[in-house]
N, C-alpha and C positions, 0 to 999 in steps of 0.2 A: 652537519647532519650526523645524528647518532647512528652508529652502526650496530644493528641488532645481531646477536649470535644466532646461528642456525640451530634449531631445536632438533635433537635426535630422540625420537620417542622410545627407541630401544635402549639407549645408553644412559640417558639423563638420570642421575641419582636424585630421586624426587623427595624434596623436603621444603616445607614453607610455602611461599606464594609465588605464582608464575603468571605471566601474561604472554600468551602466544599469539602473534599476529599472523593470521593465515590468509594470505591473498587468495583471490578466486582461483579455483582449480588446483590448489596445492595440497589437497587431501586432509581437510579439517576433520571430517567425520572419521576418516581412516586413522588419523592420529589419536582421536578419542578412543577408538576401538583397541588400538595397540596398547595404550595406557591402561585401559580397562582389563585387558587380558593379563598384562604384567602384574596388576594388583591382585587378580584372582589367583595367580600362581605364586605370589610373594616375591616377584622379581623386581619390584619397583624401587627398592632402597638397598644400598650397600653399606656395610659396616654398622648396621643397626639391627635391633631385634626385629627381623623382617618377617612377620607372620602373614600368610595368605589372607586376603579379605574375602568376605562373602558378597553376594549380589545385593544383600540388604545393607551392607556397610558402605558401599561405593555410591555416593549420591551424585546423580547426574541431573543438572537443571537446564532445561531448554525453555523456549518461549511460546510454543504452540503445541496443541494436542497432536497435530499431524507430524510435526518434527519428533515428538516424543514417541509416537507409534513406529515411525520409520527407523529411529535410532534403536529402539528395542528389538525390532526384527533383525537389523544388521548385526547387533551384538550377539543375539541368539544364534544366528547363522555362523558367525565367526567362532563362537565357542564350540559349536559342533564340528566345524572344519579342523580346528586346532586339536580337538579331542581325537578325531579320526587320524590326524597326523601323528599324535602321540602313540596310538595303537600300532600304526604301520611304520613308525620311526622315519617317515619321509612324507612329502606332499608334492603335488604338482604346482602348489603356490610357493613362490620364492619367499614371501613374507613369513609363511608358516614354518618353512625350513630354518629361518633365522631364530624362531622361537625354539624349535626342536634342539638346535645347537646349545641353547642356554639351559635347557632342562636337564637336570642330573638324575632325577628319579621319575621315570615315565609312569610308573604305577600310581604314585602319589599325585602326579599331575593329572592323570586320567580321572582319578577319583574326585579331585577338586573340580575339574571341568564338568564331569557328569553331574555332580551335586549342583553346580551353577546352572547347567542346562535344564535340569529337572525343576529348579526353583526360580527360573527366570521370570515367572509371573509375579514373583514377590520383589523383583528388582526395584531399587529406589531410583527410578527414572521419573522425574516429575516436571511439570511446568512450575514456574515460580509461585503461582497461586496455589497449586495443589500441594507444594512443599509447605507453604505457610499453613494450609489447612491441616496437614498432618501434625505439625508442631502444636497448633492450637488445640488439637484433640487430646493432648496430654492433660490429665485431670489434676496433676499435682502443682499447677501454677494458678495464680489468681487470674491470669489472662483467659483461662478456660471459661470463666464466668461470663466474659464478654461474648463468647462464641457459642457456648452450650445451648442446645435445643433450638438453634436458629436455622431458618431455611435459607440456603444460598441462592441468590438470584443473579443471573448472568447479565441482566440488562436493567438499567434504571430508567429507561426512556418513558415507560408508562407513568411512573411516579413523577418524572420531570414534566410530562404533559399536564398531569393533574395539578402540579405546582404552578405551572404557567397560567392555567385557567384561573386558579385561585388568586394569583398575583394580579391578573387582569381585572378581576371583579373587585378586589380590595382597593386597588390604587387608581383605576381608570374610570370606574363607573360614576364617581362623584366629582370628577374634575370639572372646573368651569369650561364652558363651551370652547373658548379661544385656545385653552391649553389642550383640551381633548382633540381639537382639530390638528394641532401640531403632532400629537402622539399618533393619530391615525394616518398622518402623512408618512410616518416611519413604518408602522405595522397595521395591517387591517384586522388581524386575528391574534389570539394568544399563541397560535402555532407559528405565525410569522416571527413573533418575538422570540420564541424558543429556538427557532432556526438561527437567529442572530447570535444568541448567547451560547448555543451548544459548543462551538469550538473552544470557548473559554471554560465551560464546564468540564471538558475533556482533559484540561491541563491539571495534572496532579503533581505536586501541590499547586494551588492557585498562584499565578504570577504576582509579583510585587508591582503595585501601581506606581508609575514614575512620578506623576505629579499629584500632590495631595488634593483630593476632592472631598469636601465635607459631605457627610451623609445627611443632606437637607431634604426636605420635601420638594417635589418638582415645582410647585407653584411659587415657593420662596425664591428658587433660582430663576424661575421665569420672570418674576418682577424685578429681580436684581439685574438680569440681562437687559430688560426694557430700560432700566435706569442708565446702564452703560451706553446703550444705543442712543438714548436721548442726549446724553452729554457729548458723545462723539459727533452727532449731527450738528450741534451748536458749534463745536470746534471746526467742523468742515465748512460750514457757512461763513464763519468768521475769517478763516485763513486760506480758503481754496484759491483765491485769485492769483496768488503768487507761485503756486506749485508748478505750473507749466514751464515758466521761465527758469525756475531754479533747477528743474530736471534737465531741460534742454541745454543749459549752460554748464552742466556738470560733465564729468568724464564717464557718464553712464553708457552702457552698451546700447548703441543706437539701433541695432537690429531688433532688440526687444522693445526698447522705449523709443519708437519713432513717433513723429508728431501726430500721425493719424490715430495710432493706438492710444496714445496718452489722452487725446481729446475724446476718444470713444469711451475710455474708462471714466474720465471726469464727468461726462454727460450721464452715464449710468448712475454714478454715485450722487450727482446733483439731483436727479429725479427722485432717488430714494430719500435724500436728506430733507425734502419738502413734503414727503408723504407720511401720513400718520402711521405709526408702527403699532399694530395690534398683535403681532406675533414676534418671534425672536429672530426674524430674518434680517440678514445684512448681505449686500452683494459681495461675491468672492473677490471682486476687483479691488476692494478695500486693501487687501494684503499687498497689492502692487505698490502701495504708497507707504508701506511700513519701512521705518528707517533701517531695520535689520535686513529686509529684503533688498532695498535699494543699495545698501553697502555691498551685498553679495554680487550685484549686477554691475558694479562699477569697475572699469578696466584698470588694471595695475594698482588697485587700492589707492588711487590718487584722485583728488578733487571730487569728494563725495557730495551728493546733493543733500545738504543738511537743512532741516527746517523744523520748527516747533510742531507743526501738524503731523509730520512723520513720526515724531516721538510719541505724540498723543495716540496715534494709531497703534504703535507698539504696546502701549499701556492697555489700550482697549482689548487687543487680541490676547494679551496675557490674562486679563481679568475675566473676559467672556468665557463662560463654560456652556458648551452645547448641552441642551436638555437631554439629548439622546444618551450621552455618556452617563449621566446620573441614573437614568432609567436602567441602562444595561447593568451598571454596577449593583444597583439596588435589586434588580431581578436575579442576578447571579447569586447574591447573598441569600435572598429569599428562597430561591429554588433549592440551593444546597441545604439550607436549614430545614425546609419543608420535607425534603427527601429523607434526611437523617431522622427527623421526628417520625415520619410515616413508617420507616423501616423498623424503628423501635416498637411502634404500636403493632405492626404486622409480624413482629418477631423475625425480621429478615436481615440479611447481611449480604453485601456485594463482594465481588472479588477484590476490589480495591480496599474494602474494609479489612479483609484478611491481612493485607500488607500493613495497614495502619495499626492494627491491634498488635501484630507481632513486633513491629518497629517500636511501639510504645512499651511493650513488655521488655524488650532488650535494653531499653533505656531507663527502666524502673529499678527499684532496689533489688528485685530478684533477677535482673538482667544477666548478671555474671553467672548465676546458677543455671539459667535457661541456656545460655551460650555453651557452658561446660557440658551440659547434658546432650545438646545437639552434636557437639564435637565427639562425645563418647559414642553416640549412636551412629554418626557418619564421620569417621576419621578422615575421609577423603571426599572432596567435592570437585566435580568437573562442570564448569559453566559454559555451555555451548551458546553460540551467537551472541557473545557478550556485547557487541556493538549495539544491540537492540535493548539494552538495559536502561531503565530510568534511574534517577538519583535515589529514590526511596528503595528500590530493589538492591542497588549497589550498597547502600548504607546498612541494610539488613545483613548482607553477606559479609561486609567489612567488619561489622560489630562482632560477628561470630568467629571469623577465620583469620582476619588480618592481624599481623604482629604475634603470631604463634608459630613456633618451629615444630611442635609436636604433631601438627596436622598439615594436610596438603590441600591447597586450593589452587586450581588451574583455570584461569579465565582464557577462553579461546574464541577469537573473533577477528573481524577485519573492519577497521574504522572507515576504509574506502567503500565499504558496502552498507554503511549506515544510511538507509533511505526511508525509514519509517517514522519520521518526526511527526507526521499527522496522526499517528497512533500513540504518541507520547514517548516513543524511544528518543534518546537524547545523546547525540554525539559528544556533547561536553562532559557527560558522565564518563565515557571512555577516556577522554583526554585527561580528566581528573585522575582516574585510576592509573593511567600510564605514568603519571608523575609520582604516584604513591607506591607502586609495586617495583621492587628493585630488579627482580629477575625477569627481564623482557627478552623474548626470543621471536624468531620468525621462521616460516617454512619457505623454502626456496624453489623446490621442484614443482613445475606445473605439469600435472598428470592429464589435464583435459585437452589442451589445444596443440595444434601442429606447430612446427618450428616457425613457419612463415607468420602464423597468427600471433604467436608469442613475441616474435621480433617486432611486429607492427605495434602491438600494445606497449611494449617496452619503449619504443621510439617516441610514441605520442606522449606518454606520461613522464619521460625522462627529459623532455625538452626544457621544462622549467624547474627551478629549484624546489618550488612548492606548488605542484600541479593541483593540489586540493585546497589551496589558499591558506589553510591553517598550518602553522609551522610544525605542529605536533603530529600531523598526518603526513607521513613520509612515503614516497613510492620507492619500493625496492624491486628492481627488475627480477623477474623469475626466469628459471632455466627450463628448457625443454628436456624431456627424457628421451633416452635412446629408443624407447618403444614408439614414440611419436616423431622421430627424426625424419622418417620417410613417409609421412602423412602429407599428401598433396592434393590440391584441387586443380585439375587439368582441364584447360579449354584450348581446343585447336592445337594440341601437342605442346602447349606451353604451360609451365607452372604459374598459376595465378598468385599474386601477392596476397598476404593475409587480409589486407584492408584496401577497399576501393572507395574513393570519395567521388560523389556525383555533385558537382558544384554548379549552381546557377550564378553566372558571372554578371549580375546586375542587382541594383537595389530593388527589393521586391517586398510587397506586403505579405503578411503571414498567411492569408487565405490563398493567395496565388502560389506562394511557395508550397503549401500543402497539396494544392491541386496538381501542380507541375511534378512534384516529387511522387505523388501517388501514381501518375501516368508513367513516369520513368521506372518506378518500382515494378509496376505491372508489365510494362513492355520488356524490361530486362529479364524478368522471371520467365516470361513467355518465350523469349529467345533462348534462354538457358534450357528450358524443358525441350524445345525443338532440337537443340544441339545434343542434349542427353539422349533423345530418341535415335539420333543418327550416330550415337557412340563417339561424338566429338567432344563431349563434356562428361567428366566422371571423377569420382574420388579415387585416389591411389592410397592404399593402406599397405605399407611395406611391400610395394611393387605388385600388390594384388589390386586389380581394378574393381570398382563397385559402382553400379548404376546410380544415377541421381533420380530421386522420386520427388513428387510434390511434398510429401510429408517431411522431407529433409530440410525444407525451407521454413523459417520462422520469421515473422515480421513483428518487431516490438514497437509498441505505441504507449502513449501516456493514459489514454482513456477510450471509451467506446465511441466518442465523436470521431477521433482519428481513425479508429477501426472501420467505422461506417464509410468514411471517405475512400479508404483503400478498397473495401469490398465492392463498392459501386464501380470502381475502375477495374477490378478483377473480373467482374461480371461481363464487362465490355470485351475483355480478352478471353472469355470463357475459361477462366482459371478458378477451379473450385477452392473455397477457403472456409475456415471455421474460426470464429472468435471464441477463444478459450477462457477469457476472463469474465464472461457473463456468469455471475454467481447464482443466477436464478435456477431453481429446481424446475426441471422441465415439466414435472407433474403439477406445478402450480400455475402453468400457463393456461390461457383461454383455449388453446388447441387441444389440451388434454380433455377438457370438458366436452368440446365439440367432437372429439374422437369417440367418446362414450356414446354420444347421440348418433353418430355415423354407424358405429358397430351395431347398436340396437336396431337401427333402421334396416341395415343389411340382413339381419336375422329375421326380420318381419317385412319382406319386400312388398307384400300385398296390402299393407296398411297405408293407404294413400295420404291420410292426414299427417302421418309421421314423416313421410317423404317431403310433403309441402313445407312442414316446419324445418326440416333439415336444410332444404334448398334455400330458405330465407335467412339462414344463419350466415355469419361473416365468412364461414368456410367456403360457401359457394355463391352467396349473394345473388340468387336468382329470384326475381320478383314475378310470380305467375299472374299477378293481377292485371298486367298489361297484355296477357295472352287472350285470344278469343277462346270460347269454350272448346271449339273443335281443335284448335292448335294446342290448347292445354292438355286435352285428352291424348293426342298423338305424342306429345312430349313426355307425359307421365307414363304412358305405355312403354316408351323407349327406356325410360329410367328404371321401371320395374324389371324389364328384361335384363338390363345392365346389372341391377342389384342381385338378381337370381344368379347371374354369372359370377359376380364378386363373391357371393356366398360359397359357390362351388370352388373357386380359386383358394379362398381362405381355408376351407376344409382339406383341400388336396395339397396345396403348396405352402400354406402358412400365411400369417397376417401381413408380413412385410411384402410378399409377392403381390398380395391383393392391393395393398396401399400404393405400391409402385404402379400397378395397372391403372388405378383410379387417377393418380396425380401426375404420372409421367407419360404413360403410353396412351391413356384415354383422353381425347380432346373434347369430350362431351360437355365438360364443365368449364374448362379454361381454353380459350383460344390463345395462341402464342403472343399475339399482339396486345393482349390486355393483361398479361402477367406483369405486375409492378413489384417494387421492392417489398411492399407489405404482404402481398399474396405469396411471393417467393419465400419470405421468412416463415409464413404459416405452413407452407408445404414442407419446408425443411424440418420444422418442429414435428409435424405429423409423421414424417418418415423416420425421424430420430426416435420418436415414441414407439413406432412400429418395430424398430430394431431392438430396443430395450425389452419390449413385450416378448418378441420372438426368443431372445436369449433367456429371459426369466421364466417364461411359461412353456419351456420345451417339453415338460412332462404333463402339461394340461391339454387334454384332447377336446374337452367340452368348450365350445365357443362362449357359452354363457358364463362359465367359470373364469374365462379370460377377462370378460367385462367386469366381473366381480373383483378380480385381482386389480384391474386398472382403477376401479373406484376406490379400493382400499389404499392404493398408492397416492391418490389425489388427497384423501383424508389424512393419511400418515405415511410418509415415504420411509421405506426401509433404509437404514444407514448404509448397509452393504450395497444397496442399489445405487445410492448416490455415488459411491466409489466406482461402481460399474459405469455410471454416466461419464465420470472423468476418464476412465480407461478407454471407453468407446471413442471419446473425443480424440484421444491420442492415436487410436488404431486407424482412424480414417486416413485415406491417402489424399489429403488436402493440405493446402498451405495453411500453416497455423498462424493465427494472429493473437497476440496476448499483450497484456500490459507489462511494463518493465518490472513492476513490483511482483507480479505473479510469476515472472520468469526467474526471479532470483533463486539460486541454488540448482537451476536446471542447466542443461547444455543441449546445443543443436548443431548439426553439421554446417548449415549456412544461416546467417542472420542478416536481416535488413533493418536499418534504422532510418527510415525515410524522413522522419520529422524531428530529429534530435536537435536541430537548430532552434526549434520553437520553444526556447526556454522562457515561457511566459511566467514572470515572477508575480505571484499574487500575494497580497497580504492575507493574514489569517482570516480576515474579512475586511470589508471596506472601512470599518469603524475604528480599527486600532492596529498597532504593530506589536508583535511579540518577538523579543530577542533575548540573548544572554549577556549578562554583565561579563566583561572580559577578565575581571580579576577574580571573582568568586564563583563564576558560572551560574549565578542566580538568574532566574527567569524574570524578565521585566515586561510590563504591559504599558504601552504609551498610547493614550487616546489622542494626544495632540500631534503625534507623529513629527517630532522635531528632527532637526538635521542629523544629530548624533544617532538617534533611534533608526532613522531611515538608512544611514550608512551601515550600521551593524546588521540590520535586518537584511538589506540587499546582499551584504557579504555572506551571511548565512544561507540565503536562498541560492546564490551563485555556487557556493560550496556544495550544497545538496545536489544541484543540477550537474556539477562535475562528477559527483559520486554516482549519480544515475547514469551518466555516460560510461563510467568505468564498469558498472554492473552490466550494462547493455553489451559493451564490447567483449567482455569476458565470458559471455554465454556461448560464444562461437568455437567450434572445433577447427573448421577449415578456413572459413572466410566470413568477412563482415562487410556489407556495403552501407555507406553512410551518405545520406542526402543533406547537403549543407547549402546555405545561402547567406547573403548579406542582408 
């Protein structure tokens, strides 16, 4: 095991290239800020001409706009606090006092920090794409011509849809009926085809195809396959009589190849062999009699069942190429080419194109000049979340900054938290960089979690030499800080351990596991809340007790299906919860439109037809056509009286109070026994909209203006309001449910992982396997899914699941409960 040195952001003499491995909770962002402040003050190098740097000269690259905004806010705040410390020559923050001790001239330091604070809006903090865009804007390079006057598009999906429709027309409309029938068995529409190829289109650069497949027309391959099938049928009929005895008398695994199954498979293939083949179908049972497959299933590699027919089947399986693979490869090439051509015609460019153009520029004749100019403009670069980098992004940064001592490049990240492979992030890029960068460090102090939690995590991941499968990803135990030494989770006067396992001690199917764990999770949370109310369960922060609330508990899941299972169970226990990974804008929901109708009707309660229209909507689902005229009149009179009252409540107490009266207190529309999950979700959305309206329209007195405001949000939602939506989610005193991916970078007092055992390993899609070559880290695509490909793919999938486990566990401050099963 390579022992990494601990990185000291205050003392390290910065020169050249660095890779800092920052485990979860060890202060990655904090380290970036310290380094940034040192550079602003000119304290980052010793024994060199060490001039202070400006906010424009320090390049910080991160991978999302949200991360960029958060980092910018934290740097600005830190500059202000340090400047205040310089003026007062002391600070309540220990870290600022460390800076103050290093500063020799307070006046100069104050001026530098004031300049930085006033100029922070010009800080060179970019996403990787916006950094490329800035460089491409330089007019003195030929690469500018590829970029100039082009409109940047964030999404190519519309063009891809267009391309798929054109591909469908061009290649499928004139196909012979028997081939068209096969194609339609795969995809019914161009959009189905696009859905199949989209995961491959997202891979940049496109993977290398493992087995050479000629770029032939579909019908040529179709007739070739028919020929192979015809030959195999002849061989089967000729040699089939001996295969039963040859297999039974061999040392084959008889649990798999028992007499009953062998006869069943032979009968299926017999029927196929005498049937006329009009398509490319052959029974999957054929592969059971492949020599290669039979050899694998022979015990102790001794006394193999050998026969000429088995070898003939091997040859057939290697020669036969599924028509679907040809179409997928052809569609990928066509769509990529079409999109590229269309962007040129429309004068458009995508974010990935920015990377491609800069990469080509750096590798052209003027590449050295471009790199020199970038280094002069940005002598220092800090790369945040480096584990999320792909190979092209790394190659760009490497071409500019690696192998130079005059500039500083600091990569900071954590390979144990690389969980975004579905977005193109590549753990193998990090592994490649870790071999190429000589100065590799780590951060050892965990500032997030309690002593018991850190000890639990250290124990789990120190049990094996390589807990993340790959040898280059090493687990270094972290240390707890003195500030969190006496952070405890107390139940019935006892300190709870950091981690609790809830184990189902029997073999169980995945659906039963999830159902049982959802119940256990809901029941245990309910018990904890009851104990909290009795003051028998609480947090202890340095001997000060703190009550446990619903919002202290977060349940992490993989997707909304798992969230739904949990929420159904929580409803049974009357536990309020909110799913925070639903990326939908609330103003885009059906409920937003129905709320407009409701509010308009309340303001005009005497317009009977409007009330009838409202009642028939999915919001109330009241069908008055089944009412007698007399009953209908009595019912509508009641509703009108109600609506007059609602209008009064709205004007006097606000929109939220009115909506709560309608949907919670009033039983006119919903009887308790008919509220189902669908209705409950609609009510939640309406009340949530009410809360947002109340906050945003606090200065609007006119009810009609409120409706106008709501209509405006439905058409075009204000960005600040989207942020308010997120903040409101977090302010609710409810159990939070979110995906593991969404939770990365966050922390919660108590975490539940009820379904972490459900490591369902799925291929990129059912058609192919994508994995990395272990020597050169090249991405490989295998449609035939051979043994080696499956092995490497399963290894990569398991490694990512282990990283997901690590990310999940390290979100917790006090305690984590894990549901496991066999």
